[in-house]
N, C-alpha and C positions, 0 to 999 in steps of 0.2 A: 514770659518773653514772647515777643512777636514771632509768628511762625516763619517769616522770612529771615529774621535774625538767626533763628535756630537752624534753618536750612543752610544758611551761609556758613555757620560754624561747623556743621556736619561736613560740608564740602571742604572746608579748610583742613579739618582733621582727618580727611579720608586718605591723604598721602598722594592723591593724584591731582593733576591740574584741572582747573575749572574751565569748561567750554562756554563761550559767549559769542553769539552771532546777532547782528542787527536784523531787524525785520520791520515791515511797514504795512502788511496786509494779512488777512485771515488765511489765505491759501498757503502762503509760505509759513505762516505760524503753525499750521497743522503739521507740515513736514518737519519743522524744527522740534516741535513738542513731541511728535511721535518718535523722533530720534533721541529723545531725552537730552537735548542740549540743556545744560545747566541754567544758563541765563539767556533770555531773549531780550535784546535791547531795542526799544523804539528810539532810534537815534535821530538827532536833528540833522544828521547826514542826509535825511530825506530832502533837505533843501537842494542837494546836488543830484542825488540818484532818482528822486521822484519829480522834483520841480524843475530840474535842469539849470539851477543857478550855479554860480562859481564858488559859493561858500554857504555856510549855514545861517548867515545873518538875517535872512528874510523869514525864517521859521518863527511862528508865533504859537501861543497857547492853544488857540482854536484848532490849529493843524495838528499839534501834538496830541490833543485829546481825541480828535477824530481817528488818528492812526492807532492810538492806544486802544480805543474801542474795537477797531477792526482786528487788531492782533489778539486781543483778549478773547474774542469769540471762539477761537480754535486752540487756545493754549490751555492744555490740561496738566502738563507736567513740569513746566519750566518756571523759574522766577522771572517775572516781567519787570525789567528795569526801564525807566523812562527818563529821557533827557529833559531837564528844565531849559527851555530855549532862552536865548539872549533877551534881556529885559524882563524876564519873569521872576527874578529874584533880586531886584534892585534895592529892596529893603526887607526887613523882617516881616512886616504885614503882608506885603506883596508875595513874598516867598512862601509864607505859611498858607495863604489862600490858594496859590497855584499848586503847591505840593499836595494839599488836601484834595484838590480837584482831580489830580492824577490818581491818587489812591481811590477816590470815589468811583473812578472809571476803570477799575480793576488793575491798575498798576500796583506793583509790590514794593518797589524801591525807587527813589528819585536819584538822579545824577546831576551834580553841579560842577561846572568848571571853576575850580577854586583859585581865588586870589586872596591875598592877606586881608583885604577889606571885607571879605565874606565870613570872617570868623564868627562874629556875633549872630549872623543870620543862620549859620549852621548850628550854633549852640541852641538857638530858638527851636529849630526843626527837631533836633535830637531830644530836647526837653519835652517835646510833644509826642515822643515815641514814633516819629516818622523815620523809617529806614533810609539811610543816606549813603550814597557813593560819592566820594570826592575825586575829581579828575585833576591830575597834575601833569606837568611837562608842557607839551604843545597844547595850547588851548585854542581850538578853531574859532570859537565865538569872539575871541579878542585878537584874532590874527588880521592884520591890515595889509600884508603883502606876502608874496611867496618866500621872502627872506625869513619869515617866521617859521617856515617848515624846515626844521633842522633837528639834530640830536641835542637834547637838553641835559645839562649836568656834567659836561665834559671839563669845563674850567672850574677852578676851586670855588669861586664866589657863587656861581650858579648851583653847583653841587651842594654847597652848604645850605643855600636857601631851600632847595627842594627837600633835603634831608630834614631841615627844621620844620617845614610845612607838614611833612609826613608824620613827624613826631607829634606836632600840635594836633593834627587831625586824629591820630591814634589815641592820644590822651583824651580827646573829646568823645571818643568811642564811636567814630563813624563805623559803618558796617562793612565797607568795602573801599579800597583805593584802586583807582585806574590810572596807570602810567602810560602816557602816549609819547612816543619818540623820546624816551629817557635813556641815557647811556646804560647799556646792559649791566655794567659793573655796579652802578649806582642802584639800578633796579634790584639787583641781588641783595645789596646792603639793606635796602628798604624792606624787602621781603623777609629778610632774616630778623629785622629789628622791630617789626610791628605785629600786633595781635590781630589786626584786621587782615583778611586775605587781600592779596595784591594781584590784580589782573593787568596784563600788559598788551599794548598794541604797538609794534615797532620798537619794543624795549627789551629785546632778547627773549630767550625761551626758558628762563629759570625762575619766573614768577610763580604765583599760586594758580595762575590761569592765563588764558589767551583770548583776545577779542579779535574778531575779523568781520568786515562788512560782507553781508550776504552776497552782494553782487560781485565782489572780488572773488569769493569762493567759487561762484559758478561762471566766472570769466566774462561777464558782460559789462563791467565797469569801463568807462572810456579812458580814465587815467588812474588805473590801479597803482597804489604805491609799491615800491620795490620790495618791501618786506612782506607783501601779501602773497598768497598762493592760490592759484586756480586749481581747485581739487576736482573740478568737473573734467579737466583735460584728460585724466587717466580713468574716468568712470563713465558708465553708460547713462546714468540718470542723475537728476538733482538729488534724489533721495540717497543714492550711493555716495555722492560727493559730500553731502552733509554728514553722513555716517563716517566717512573717511576722515573728515575734519575732527569729529568727536573722538575717533580712535587715535588719531595723531596726537591731539592735545592730551588725552588721558594717559598716554604713554611717555609724555615728556617728564623729565626729572625736575624737581623743585630745588632752587638754590644751586 
């Protein structure tokens, strides 16, 4: 079994929540790795926090690979998860080529914003032993307006669809599920019903883990979401803020 897959199972079975923070450069990577953050995410959120765009849509593979290389230089302890940017997994051939490029540049697991039409693409990646995280709920790459930023799974139809997607993905043996802006009660149900660990962002605090954007944690984001926490506010240094986030997440209950 792939070492990343083994590590994720160890995290899932530990009984504590998994910590995950976005990162885009080697300096912050060292801080996160030294703090033993479980998963460092090279997110396409770099479109907003690095490039100054209003969304993630302009991020391409060249940029993702560049930032993956930067982050990997000082990452010694954490799983390095990397976003597949928009248009990088339009078909199975394209997805496999780009996923392999991420792994060749020291990424450990790729993340895809999942829609039903991606099922065969994910099956192909999994068949090639590529570790996969599937992202459900709010999908920034496919968001066309601010109206898309909401809590998903509150009505019966939407709830049923997300539950069905989670089951399909779990049966496909994805390694990780990420729920963004999913109704907390639905997030609990998915966490209880899947073998894959479930990490959440804006989806309540009862999943197997929590994700937060680094710049939200240290209070420098221009438009931090309401569910985020500025941990630097009560700390003296960035290192202390990251450690406090890790401590906070580790002590959250699951389910």
